[in-house]
C-alpha positions as CSV (number, residue, x, y, z in Angstrom):
1,X,-79.4,33.8,36.7
2,X,-78.0,30.8,38.7
3,X,-78.5,29.0,35.6
4,X,-76.6,31.3,33.3
5,X,-73.4,32.2,35.7
6,X,-73.2,28.2,35.9
7,X,-72.8,27.9,32.3
8,X,-70.6,30.8,32.0
9,X,-68.1,29.3,34.9
10,X,-68.5,25.7,32.8
11,X,-67.6,27.1,29.2
12,X,-64.7,29.1,31.1
13,X,-63.4,26.0,33.0
14,X,-63.6,24.4,29.5
15,X,-61.4,26.7,27.9
16,X,-58.9,26.9,29.9
17,X,-58.5,23.1,30.0
18,X,-58.8,22.9,26.5
19,X,-55.6,25.4,26.6
20,X,-53.6,23.6,28.5
21,X,-53.8,20.3,26.6
22,X,-53.2,22.4,23.8
23,X,-50.3,23.5,25.2
24,X,-48.7,20.5,26.7
25,X,-49.2,18.3,23.8
26,X,-47.2,20.9,21.8
27,X,-44.3,20.8,24.8
28,X,-43.9,16.8,23.4
29,X,-42.8,15.6,20.2
30,X,-45.1,12.4,18.7
31,X,-45.0,10.6,16.2
32,X,-48.9,12.5,15.1
33,X,-47.3,15.6,15.5
34,X,-44.3,15.4,13.3
35,X,-46.5,14.6,10.6
36,X,-48.8,17.1,10.7
37,X,-45.8,19.3,10.1
38,X,-46.2,19.2,6.4
39,X,-48.8,18.9,4.1
40,X,-48.3,15.8,1.3
41,X,-46.7,17.5,-2.1
42,X,-48.4,15.3,-5.3
43,X,-45.9,14.0,-7.7
44,X,-45.5,11.5,-10.5
45,X,-43.5,8.9,-8.4
46,X,-44.1,6.7,-5.3
47,X,-41.0,5.9,-3.4
48,X,-39.8,3.1,-1.6
49,X,-37.6,4.5,1.4
50,X,-35.2,3.1,3.2
51,X,-34.6,3.9,6.9
52,X,-31.5,3.3,8.5
53,X,-33.2,4.6,11.8
54,X,-36.5,2.2,11.5
55,X,-35.7,-0.2,14.6
56,X,-35.5,3.2,16.6
57,X,-37.8,3.2,19.7
58,X,-38.1,6.9,19.7
59,X,-38.4,7.5,23.9
60,X,-37.7,4.6,24.8
61,X,-34.5,4.0,23.6
62,X,-31.0,6.8,24.4
63,X,-28.8,8.2,22.2
64,X,-25.3,7.1,23.7
65,X,-22.3,9.3,23.4
66,X,-19.4,7.2,21.6
67,X,-15.6,8.0,21.1
68,X,-14.9,4.6,18.6
69,X,-11.7,5.7,18.1
70,X,-9.1,6.9,20.0
71,X,-4.7,6.7,21.2
72,X,-3.0,6.4,24.8
73,X,0.6,6.3,25.6
74,X,-0.2,2.5,24.7
75,X,0.6,3.2,20.7
76,X,1.5,7.1,19.8
77,X,-0.3,9.4,21.9
78,X,0.5,11.5,25.5
79,X,-2.1,10.3,28.0
80,X,-2.0,6.4,29.3
81,X,-5.0,4.5,29.4
82,X,-5.9,5.5,32.6
83,X,-5.7,9.1,32.1
84,X,-7.7,8.5,28.8
85,X,-10.6,6.8,30.3
86,X,-10.9,9.1,33.4
87,X,-11.2,12.2,30.6
88,X,-13.8,10.4,28.4
89,X,-15.5,9.5,32.1
90,X,-15.7,13.3,33.4
91,X,-16.9,14.8,29.4
92,X,-19.4,12.1,29.9
93,X,-19.1,9.7,27.2
94,X,-21.4,6.3,27.4
95,X,-18.8,4.3,25.6
96,X,-15.3,4.0,24.9
97,X,-13.6,2.0,22.4
98,X,-9.9,2.7,22.8
99,X,-8.3,1.9,19.7
100,X,-4.2,2.4,19.3
101,X,-2.4,1.6,16.7
102,X,-1.5,-2.5,15.9
103,X,-2.5,-2.5,20.0
104,X,-5.8,-4.6,20.9
105,X,-7.5,-2.9,23.6
106,X,-7.9,-5.0,26.8
107,X,-10.1,-4.3,30.1
108,X,-9.0,-1.0,31.2
109,X,-7.0,-2.3,34.6
110,X,-4.8,-4.5,32.4
111,X,-1.9,-3.2,30.1
112,X,-1.7,-4.4,26.4
113,X,0.5,-6.2,24.4
114,X,2.7,-3.1,23.2
115,X,4.4,-2.4,20.1
116,X,8.0,-0.8,20.8
117,X,8.6,0.2,17.8
118,X,5.1,2.2,17.2
119,X,5.6,3.8,20.4
120,X,9.5,4.8,19.7
121,X,7.6,6.4,16.0
122,X,5.8,9.2,18.7
123,X,8.8,9.4,21.0
124,X,7.9,13.4,21.2
125,X,4.4,12.5,22.5
126,X,4.9,8.6,24.8
127,X,8.6,9.6,25.8
128,X,8.5,5.7,26.4
129,X,6.7,6.2,29.7
130,X,4.8,3.9,31.8
131,X,1.5,2.3,30.2
132,X,-0.7,3.8,33.5
133,X,-3.6,1.7,33.8
134,X,-6.8,1.8,36.1
135,X,-7.3,-0.3,39.2
136,X,-9.7,-3.0,39.0
137,X,-11.8,-0.8,41.8
138,X,-11.7,2.2,39.3
139,X,-12.6,0.2,36.1
140,X,-15.6,-1.4,38.5
141,X,-17.0,2.2,39.9
142,X,-16.9,3.7,36.3
143,X,-18.2,0.5,34.7
144,X,-20.9,0.9,37.4
145,X,-21.4,4.8,36.9
146,X,-20.5,5.8,40.5
147,X,-20.1,9.7,40.7
148,X,-21.9,10.6,37.6
149,X,-26.0,10.3,36.8
150,X,-28.4,10.5,34.5
151,X,-31.5,13.1,34.2
152,X,-33.7,11.1,36.4
153,X,-30.7,10.6,38.6
154,X,-29.4,6.7,38.2
155,X,-25.9,6.1,38.1
156,X,-24.2,6.8,34.3
157,X,-21.8,4.4,33.5
158,X,-19.5,3.7,30.3
159,X,-19.5,0.9,28.2
160,X,-15.9,-1.1,28.1
161,X,-15.1,-2.0,24.4
162,X,-11.8,-4.4,24.2
163,X,-10.3,-5.9,21.2
164,X,-10.5,-2.7,19.2
165,X,-7.5,-1.4,16.9
166,X,-6.8,0.6,14.4
167,X,-5.0,-1.7,11.8
168,X,-2.3,-1.0,9.3
169,X,-0.5,0.6,12.5
170,X,2.0,2.6,10.2
171,X,1.9,2.5,6.4
172,X,4.6,4.2,4.1
173,X,3.9,7.4,2.0
174,X,0.0,7.9,3.6
175,X,-1.7,6.2,5.9
176,X,-4.8,4.1,5.4
177,X,-5.9,2.8,8.5
178,X,-8.6,0.9,9.7
179,X,-10.2,0.5,13.0
180,X,-11.6,-3.5,13.7
181,X,-14.1,-4.5,16.0
182,X,-15.7,-7.9,17.5
183,X,-13.3,-10.5,16.2
184,X,-13.9,-14.2,17.9
185,X,-11.5,-14.9,20.4
186,X,-8.1,-16.4,19.0
187,X,-8.8,-14.7,15.5
188,X,-8.0,-11.5,16.0
189,X,-6.1,-9.6,13.2
190,X,-3.8,-6.5,13.4
191,X,-1.7,-6.6,16.9
192,X,1.9,-5.2,15.2
193,X,0.9,-5.4,12.0
194,X,2.5,-3.4,9.7
195,X,0.3,-1.9,7.0
196,X,0.8,-1.3,2.8
197,X,0.5,1.7,0.8
198,X,-3.2,1.5,0.0
199,X,-4.0,-1.6,0.7
200,X,-7.2,-1.9,3.0
201,X,-8.4,-5.0,1.1
202,X,-6.4,-7.3,3.2
203,X,-7.2,-5.7,6.6
204,X,-10.9,-5.9,5.5
205,X,-11.3,-9.4,4.5
206,X,-9.1,-10.9,6.9
207,X,-11.3,-8.9,10.0
208,X,-14.5,-10.4,8.4
209,X,-13.6,-13.3,8.3
210,X,-12.7,-13.4,11.7
211,X,-16.3,-12.4,12.5
212,X,-15.6,-9.0,13.6
213,X,-16.6,-5.6,11.5
214,X,-14.2,-2.8,10.6
215,X,-14.4,1.2,9.2
216,X,-12.2,3.2,7.2
217,X,-10.5,6.0,8.9
218,X,-9.8,9.2,7.6
219,X,-9.5,7.9,3.9
220,X,-8.8,11.7,2.9
221,X,-5.4,11.4,4.1
222,X,-4.5,8.5,1.2
223,X,-6.4,10.1,-1.4
224,X,-4.9,13.1,-1.0
225,X,-7.9,15.0,-1.1
226,X,-7.1,17.2,2.2
227,X,-7.1,20.7,0.4
228,X,-8.1,19.5,-3.1
229,X,-11.5,18.6,-3.4
230,X,-11.2,17.1,-6.7
231,X,-8.8,14.5,-5.9
232,X,-12.1,12.9,-4.1
233,X,-13.8,12.8,-7.4
234,X,-11.2,10.8,-9.3
235,X,-12.6,7.6,-10.7
236,X,-9.8,5.3,-9.3
237,X,-10.3,6.3,-5.6
238,X,-14.4,6.1,-5.7
239,X,-14.0,2.7,-7.8
240,X,-11.5,1.1,-4.8
241,X,-13.5,2.1,-2.3
242,X,-17.0,1.1,-3.8
243,X,-15.2,-2.2,-4.4
244,X,-14.1,-2.6,-0.6
245,X,-17.9,-2.1,0.4
246,X,-19.7,-4.2,-2.1
247,X,-17.3,-6.7,-1.5
248,X,-17.3,-6.7,2.1
249,X,-20.5,-6.9,4.4
250,X,-18.5,-6.4,7.2
251,X,-16.8,-2.8,6.6
252,X,-19.9,-0.9,7.7
253,X,-18.8,2.7,6.4
254,X,-16.3,5.3,6.1
255,X,-14.8,8.4,8.3
256,X,-16.3,12.1,7.4
257,X,-15.1,14.2,10.5
258,X,-15.2,17.3,8.6
259,X,-12.0,18.4,9.5
260,X,-10.2,17.8,11.8
261,X,-6.7,18.7,11.6
262,X,-8.0,19.3,7.8
263,X,-7.2,15.6,6.9
264,X,-10.7,14.9,6.4
265,X,-11.9,18.4,5.4
266,X,-13.5,17.0,2.1
267,X,-14.1,13.0,3.0
268,X,-17.8,14.0,2.3
269,X,-17.3,14.0,-1.3
270,X,-15.5,10.6,-1.1
271,X,-18.2,9.4,0.4
272,X,-21.1,10.8,-1.7
273,X,-18.9,9.2,-4.3
274,X,-19.3,6.1,-3.1
275,X,-22.9,5.9,-2.1
276,X,-23.7,6.8,-5.7
277,X,-22.2,3.6,-7.0
278,X,-23.1,1.5,-3.9
279,X,-26.7,2.1,-3.4
280,X,-27.7,1.4,-6.7
281,X,-26.1,-2.4,-5.9
282,X,-28.0,-2.6,-2.5
283,X,-25.7,-1.3,-0.6
284,X,-25.6,1.6,2.1
285,X,-22.3,2.6,3.6
286,X,-22.4,4.8,6.3
287,X,-20.7,7.1,7.9
288,X,-18.4,7.9,11.2
289,X,-16.8,11.1,13.0
290,X,-13.9,10.4,15.9
291,X,-11.7,12.4,18.0
292,X,-8.8,10.1,16.4
293,X,-7.7,11.7,19.8
294,X,-3.7,11.8,20.4
295,X,-3.6,14.8,23.4
296,X,-6.4,15.1,26.2
297,X,-7.8,18.4,25.0
298,X,-8.7,16.4,21.4
299,X,-10.7,13.7,23.0
300,X,-14.2,15.4,22.8
301,X,-13.8,17.2,19.5
302,X,-15.9,14.1,17.4
303,X,-17.9,11.8,18.4
304,X,-21.4,9.7,17.5
305,X,-24.4,9.4,19.3
306,X,-25.2,5.6,19.0
307,X,-29.2,4.9,19.0
308,X,-29.7,1.6,21.6
309,X,-32.2,-0.5,23.7
310,X,-29.3,-0.8,26.2
311,X,-25.7,0.0,27.2
312,X,-24.3,-3.1,25.6
313,X,-21.5,-4.8,23.6
314,X,-24.4,-6.8,21.5
315,X,-26.4,-3.6,21.2
316,X,-23.2,-1.3,19.7
317,X,-22.6,-3.7,17.0
318,X,-26.3,-3.7,16.1
319,X,-26.2,-0.3,16.0
320,X,-22.8,0.3,14.2
321,X,-23.8,-2.1,11.8
322,X,-27.3,-1.3,10.8
323,X,-26.8,2.9,11.0
324,X,-28.9,3.5,13.7
325,X,-26.4,6.0,14.5
326,X,-25.5,10.1,14.1
327,X,-22.3,11.7,13.9
328,X,-21.3,14.9,15.2
329,X,-18.3,16.9,15.4
330,X,-17.1,19.9,17.0
331,X,-15.4,21.1,13.7
332,X,-17.1,21.8,10.8
333,X,-14.6,23.6,8.4
334,X,-16.0,22.4,4.6
335,X,-19.2,24.0,5.6
336,X,-17.9,26.6,8.5
337,X,-14.6,27.5,7.7
338,X,-11.2,26.7,8.6
339,X,-11.4,28.7,12.1
340,X,-14.1,27.2,13.3
341,X,-14.5,25.7,16.6
342,X,-17.5,24.5,18.4
343,X,-16.3,22.6,21.3
344,X,-17.7,25.7,23.4
345,X,-21.2,24.5,22.3
346,X,-23.7,21.5,22.2
347,X,-23.6,20.1,18.7
348,X,-26.8,19.6,17.0
349,X,-28.6,17.0,18.2
350,X,-32.0,14.7,16.3
351,X,-34.4,13.5,18.9
352,X,-36.8,11.9,16.7
353,X,-37.1,10.5,12.5
354,X,-40.3,10.4,11.1
355,X,-40.8,8.2,7.4
356,X,-43.6,8.1,5.5
357,X,-44.0,6.2,3.1
358,X,-47.6,6.9,2.3
359,X,-46.7,10.7,1.9
360,X,-42.7,9.9,0.9
361,X,-41.8,12.3,3.4
362,X,-38.7,12.0,6.0
363,X,-38.9,14.3,8.8
364,X,-37.2,14.9,12.5
365,X,-36.9,16.7,15.5
366,X,-33.6,18.5,16.4
367,X,-32.1,21.1,18.5
368,X,-28.6,22.8,18.9
369,X,-28.8,23.9,14.8
370,X,-29.7,27.3,12.7
371,X,-29.1,25.0,9.1
372,X,-30.1,22.0,7.4
373,X,-28.9,20.8,4.2
374,X,-30.1,18.2,2.6
375,X,-28.3,15.9,-0.1
376,X,-29.1,13.9,-2.9
377,X,-26.4,12.2,-5.0
378,X,-23.8,14.6,-3.1
379,X,-26.1,18.0,-4.5
380,X,-27.9,20.3,-1.6
381,X,-30.9,20.0,-3.0
382,X,-32.8,22.0,-0.2
383,X,-31.2,24.3,2.1
384,X,-32.8,26.6,5.1
385,X,-33.3,26.6,8.8
386,X,-36.9,25.0,9.0
387,X,-36.4,22.5,6.5
388,X,-36.9,19.9,8.8
389,X,-39.1,17.7,6.2
390,X,-38.6,16.7,3.3
391,X,-41.2,15.7,0.4
392,X,-39.7,13.6,-2.3
393,X,-42.4,15.0,-4.3
394,X,-41.0,18.1,-4.1
395,X,-37.9,17.7,-5.4
396,X,-38.7,14.7,-7.9
397,X,-36.1,16.8,-10.7
398,X,-33.3,16.8,-8.4
399,X,-33.1,13.6,-6.6
400,X,-30.6,10.6,-7.4
401,X,-30.9,6.9,-5.2
402,X,-30.7,8.6,-1.7
403,X,-31.0,11.6,0.3
404,X,-29.5,12.6,3.4
405,X,-29.4,15.5,5.8
406,X,-26.6,17.6,8.1
407,X,-27.3,20.0,10.5
408,X,-24.8,22.8,11.1
409,X,-24.9,25.2,14.7
410,X,-22.5,26.9,16.8
411,X,-21.9,23.4,18.4
412,X,-20.3,22.3,15.0
413,X,-22.2,19.7,12.7
414,X,-24.1,16.6,12.5
415,X,-24.4,13.7,9.6
416,X,-28.0,11.7,9.1
417,X,-27.2,8.4,7.3
418,X,-28.0,8.1,4.0
419,X,-31.8,7.0,3.2
420,X,-31.5,5.1,0.2
421,X,-35.1,6.3,-2.3
422,X,-36.2,4.1,-5.3
423,X,-39.2,5.3,-7.6
424,X,-41.8,3.1,-8.0
425,X,-41.4,2.0,-11.7
426,X,-38.3,3.5,-12.3
427,X,-35.0,2.4,-13.4
428,X,-31.9,4.2,-11.9
429,X,-28.8,4.2,-13.8
430,X,-26.2,1.3,-12.4
431,X,-23.0,3.2,-12.4
432,X,-19.9,0.4,-13.8
433,X,-17.8,-0.6,-11.1
434,X,-14.4,-1.2,-12.4
435,X,-11.7,-3.2,-10.6
436,X,-8.7,-1.3,-9.3
437,X,-5.2,-2.6,-8.8
438,X,-2.2,-0.7,-7.2
439,X,1.5,-1.1,-5.4
440,X,-0.5,-2.6,-2.5
441,X,-1.1,-5.6,-4.6
442,X,2.7,-6.3,-4.9
443,X,3.9,-5.2,-1.5
444,X,1.4,-7.2,0.7
445,X,4.1,-10.3,0.8
446,X,6.8,-7.8,1.5
447,X,4.7,-6.3,4.5
448,X,4.0,-9.7,6.0
449,X,7.8,-10.4,6.1
450,X,7.9,-6.9,7.9
451,X,5.2,-8.0,10.5
452,X,7.0,-10.9,11.4
453,X,10.4,-8.6,12.5
454,X,7.5,-6.1,14.0
455,X,5.5,-8.8,16.2
456,X,6.7,-10.5,19.1
457,X,9.4,-12.9,17.8
458,X,12.7,-13.7,19.1
459,X,14.1,-10.9,17.1
460,X,11.8,-8.5,18.6
461,X,11.9,-9.9,22.2
462,X,15.7,-9.8,21.9
463,X,15.6,-6.1,20.3
464,X,12.6,-5.1,23.0
465,X,15.4,-7.2,26.0
466,X,18.4,-5.5,24.9
467,X,17.4,-1.9,23.5
468,X,13.8,-1.2,26.2
469,X,14.6,-3.4,29.1
470,X,18.3,-2.9,29.9
471,X,19.9,0.2,28.1
472,X,17.0,2.6,26.8
473,X,14.6,3.8,28.7
474,X,14.7,1.1,31.5
């Protein structure tokens, strides 16, 4: 009898422990857990999948919230540099790159070299007021994470990214702005530079020559597809952008902000069209989202989650160049409607990606979403709430040269980077990329002359002295 009781106790104990272990393992996703969430579909093709997140050590690295493009009253916005830094710090940003028009970013306790005429363009915002900056002491506190903390109780600093600006500071007709990063000291390009309509090429080439990287801002404004998605399908624009990326490895990607002020509502269509031209030639093009904020209440509307092993400028550059990040926006007007605003909620968030070459599958873990859309060559091939894994063999008749996914939810939209795919033994048709020529080819010389007048020459120094220093808003 005693032996039977002992056996019953042991059996009950083992069952309780087993249940506890099962529950514990389910609470934390691992590589093996993801691999069990799907059944391998056998198809005709075996695919090679290029994973932009292949170097990310999930669970060890952090996903840092980054503002890669915003403005202050040093160019044409309302908040001062000091106010901008404090707002981003309060909103929990880990990385801030202030990218004023034609003005190089400097440490947050220094006043940058401004270009008064650009401030005058937006006098309604700037009022030509003082360009206030942080004190050296406050800057040091923010760089050290004083006053805010990570979940583990350690300080949460904010990374200062300097040497950044939005080049082509002012462009006649339509904007064709470009963000430049990481140029070598003494070789910086873009200060006080007026742009030329349609001229992305000069800026991208010169920044690359200076050792920097670029990305294209709100391209739909130049293309004219803010409210007309068909313009995003015009071969001229697709060829022009594809050539920029094919000719310049230093240009990493383009803005697809999903409808901030409706200016980039259909830019994702442009992006997909460009990818169909570049990926067959071995060139991936990444997407970015950012606030482009000119007012205090705009800074949090879009950002990126940068996958990085540490919070350093070098790690940021590597993440930007390899595509190891996700782009998020609280506005998804093309997907959720023109009146949609998700700022009260957290954006969708991806915490793990698994690419299984053996089963031709891409899978992920995520939160804060209710709809998944998988795209290939610009077409939605799968859509639903629970499609967190995609077996390529199940969609062989719908696949092109890449797949990507978006997540939408109450907080907005999140974009993954493209995953180029290649079926073994299958040759994809490589589209013909045609060189493009436009009015910018003839106006660059005139713009260089104008830039001399707008830059820090004796002419501009005299204008600044007499107009601003003596008589006007002294």
